C-alpha positions in Angstrom: -11.0 -19.2 -0.5 -10.1 -17.4 2.6 -6.8 -17.0 4.7 -7.5 -20.1 6.8 -8.2 -22.3 3.8 -5.0 -21.2 2.1 -2.9 -21.6 5.2 -4.2 -25.2 5.6 -3.0 -25.9 2.1 0.4 -24.3 2.8 1.0 -24.9 6.6 4.7 -23.9 6.2 3.9 -20.7 4.4 4.4 -20.0 0.7 7.5 -19.3 -1.3 7.8 -16.4 -3.8 6.9 -18.6 -6.7 4.0 -20.3 -4.9 2.6 -16.9 -3.9 2.8 -15.7 -7.5 1.0 -18.9 -8.7 -1.7 -18.5 -6.0 -2.3 -14.9 -7.0 -2.5 -15.8 -10.7 -4.9 -18.6 -9.9 -7.2 -16.3 -7.9 -7.0 -13.0 -9.5 -10.3 -11.9 -8.0 -8.8 -12.0 -4.5 -6.5 -9.4 -3.0 -3.8 -11.4 -1.4 -0.8 -10.5 0.8 1.9 -12.6 2.6 2.8 -11.8 6.1 6.4 -12.0 7.5 5.8 -15.7 8.6 5.0 -16.7 5.0 1.2 -17.1 5.7 -1.3 -15.9 3.1 -3.6 -13.0 4.1 -6.7 -12.6 1.9 -8.1 -9.1 2.1 -11.9 -8.5 2.4 -13.6 -6.5 -0.3 -14.5 -3.0 0.7 -17.9 -1.3 0.4 -18.8 1.0 -2.5 -18.5 4.2 -0.5 -14.8 3.5 0.4 -14.2 2.2 -3.1 -15.5 5.5 -4.4 -13.0 7.3 -2.0 -10.2 5.1 -3.3 -11.1 6.1 -6.9 -10.9 9.8 -6.0 -7.6 9.3 -4.3 -6.2 7.3 -7.2 -7.3 9.9 -9.7 -5.7 12.8 -7.8 -2.5 10.8 -7.4 -2.5 9.7 -11.1 -2.8 13.4 -12.1 0.3 14.2 -10.0 2.3 11.2 -11.2 1.6 11.8 -14.8 3.0 15.3 -14.5 6.0 14.0 -12.6 7.0 10.9 -14.5 10.6 12.0 -14.5 10.6 11.5 -10.7 9.0 8.1 -10.3 6.2 5.7 -10.9 2.8 5.3 -9.2 1.0 2.0 -8.4 -2.5 1.0 -7.4 -3.7 -1.6 -5.0 -3.3 -4.5 -7.5 0.6 -4.2 -7.2 2.4 -6.5 -4.9 5.8 -5.5 -3.3 8.2 -8.0 -1.8 9.7 -6.4 1.3 13.1 -7.1 2.9 11.3 -8.8 5.8 10.0 -11.5 3.5 6.4 -10.2 3.4 4.5 -9.2 0.2 2.2 -6.2 0.7 -0.3 -4.4 -1.6 -1.0 -0.8 -0.4 -3.8 1.2 -1.7 -1.4 3.5 -3.5 2.4 3.4 -3.9 5.2 5.3 -5.5 8.7 4.4 -6.3 11.5 6.8 -7.2 12.4 6.4 -10.9 16.2 5.7 -10.3 15.3 2.8 -7.9 12.7 1.4 -10.3 15.1 1.4 -13.2 17.7 -0.7 -11.2 15.1 -3.6 -11.1 15.4 -6.4 -13.7 12.7 -6.9 -16.3 11.9 -10.2 -14.7 11.4 -8.6 -11.2 9.2 -5.9 -12.7 6.9 -8.5 -14.3 6.3 -10.2 -11.0 6.1 -8.9 -7.5 8.9 -6.4 -7.3 11.5 -6.8 -4.6 11.5 -3.2 -3.5 9.8 -1.2 -0.8 8.0 1.8 -2.2 9.1 5.3 -1.2 5.6 6.3 -0.5 2.4 4.4 0.4 -1.2 5.1 1.2 -3.6 3.0 3.0 -7.3 3.7 3.4 -9.0 2.4 6.6 -11.7 0.0 5.7 -14.4 -1.2 8.2 -13.4 -4.8 7.3 -9.9 -4.2 8.7 -9.0 -3.2 12.3 -7.2 0.2 12.5 -4.6 -1.4 14.8 -3.8 -3.9 12.0 -3.3 -1.1 9.5 -1.2 0.9 12.0 1.1 -2.2 12.3 1.3 -2.5 8.5 2.2 1.2 8.2 5.0 0.7 10.7 6.2 -2.3 8.7 6.3 -0.2 5.7 8.6 2.3 7.5 10.7 -0.5 9.0 11.3 -1.8 5.4 12.5 1.4 4.0 9.4 3.5 3.1 10.1 7.2 3.3 6.4 8.5 3.7 3.2 6.8 4.4 -0.4 8.1 4.9 -3.0 6.1 6.7 -6.4 7.7 6.1 -9.5 6.9 8.1 -12.5 8.5 6.3 -15.0 7.4 8.9 -13.4 9.1 11.9 -11.9 11.9 9.7 -8.4 11.2 10.9 -5.1 10.8 9.1 -1.8 9.5 10.3 1.5 10.6 8.6 4.3 8.0 9.0 8.0 8.9 8.4 11.1 6.9 9.4 12.3 7.1 12.9 9.3 9.1 14.2 6.0 8.4 15.9 3.2 8.8 13.5 1.6 12.4 13.3 -2.1 12.1 13.9 -4.2 14.7 12.1 -7.8 15.1 13.2 -10.4 16.7 10.9 -10.6 16.6 7.1 -10.2 20.3 6.9 -6.4 19.7 6.6 -4.2 19.0 3.6 -1.5 16.3 3.5 1.7 17.3 1.7 4.1 15.1 -0.2 6.9 17.3 1.0 10.3 17.1 -0.8 9.7 13.4 -1.7 6.6 14.2 -3.9 7.1 18.0 -4.7 3.8 19.8 -5.2 1.6 16.8 -4.3 -1.1 17.8 -1.8 -4.2 15.8 -0.8 -7.1 18.0 0.4 -8.7 15.5 2.8 -12.2 17.2 2.2 -12.2 15.3 -1.1 -12.5 12.1 0.8 -15.2 13.2 3.2 
């Protein structure tokens, strides 16, 4: 199934419950919902980008496991219901512990109604950079505090913070910092080259 086929089945968009059922029925697909309620099926990525995602996930897991008292990390299989009505699945996400603990067990077992404090998206050749830039801005508009959009092919990264234009970083000889939100977390971009 692709986005068009799903949206012909659900011409008026999908509710939270319908979305959960669709995702459970097609676990092999990465599915999001846009602000209009339409289903967006994400294309699989190539093995080279998947390898970079594994490296990034491993580095992030190492930091989150040493800082469990601060918050919880999530991978690309997690779905977050945002205040604008969309459901998005970033490549990596992190939520402060005190915010996570306020969620009900029911909400934690499904797509959580919370915007992560930190998200990372890796640019894939199957998705336009402009589309990912719009997604990153939507994360910020929904309450995210820090976002990184990383484009391994062009060796560029974009750092998003609320109320500011994204900072473009050219060249993978730089490191990205989690700042005060993620104390001590740095990403050496050379690891994704």
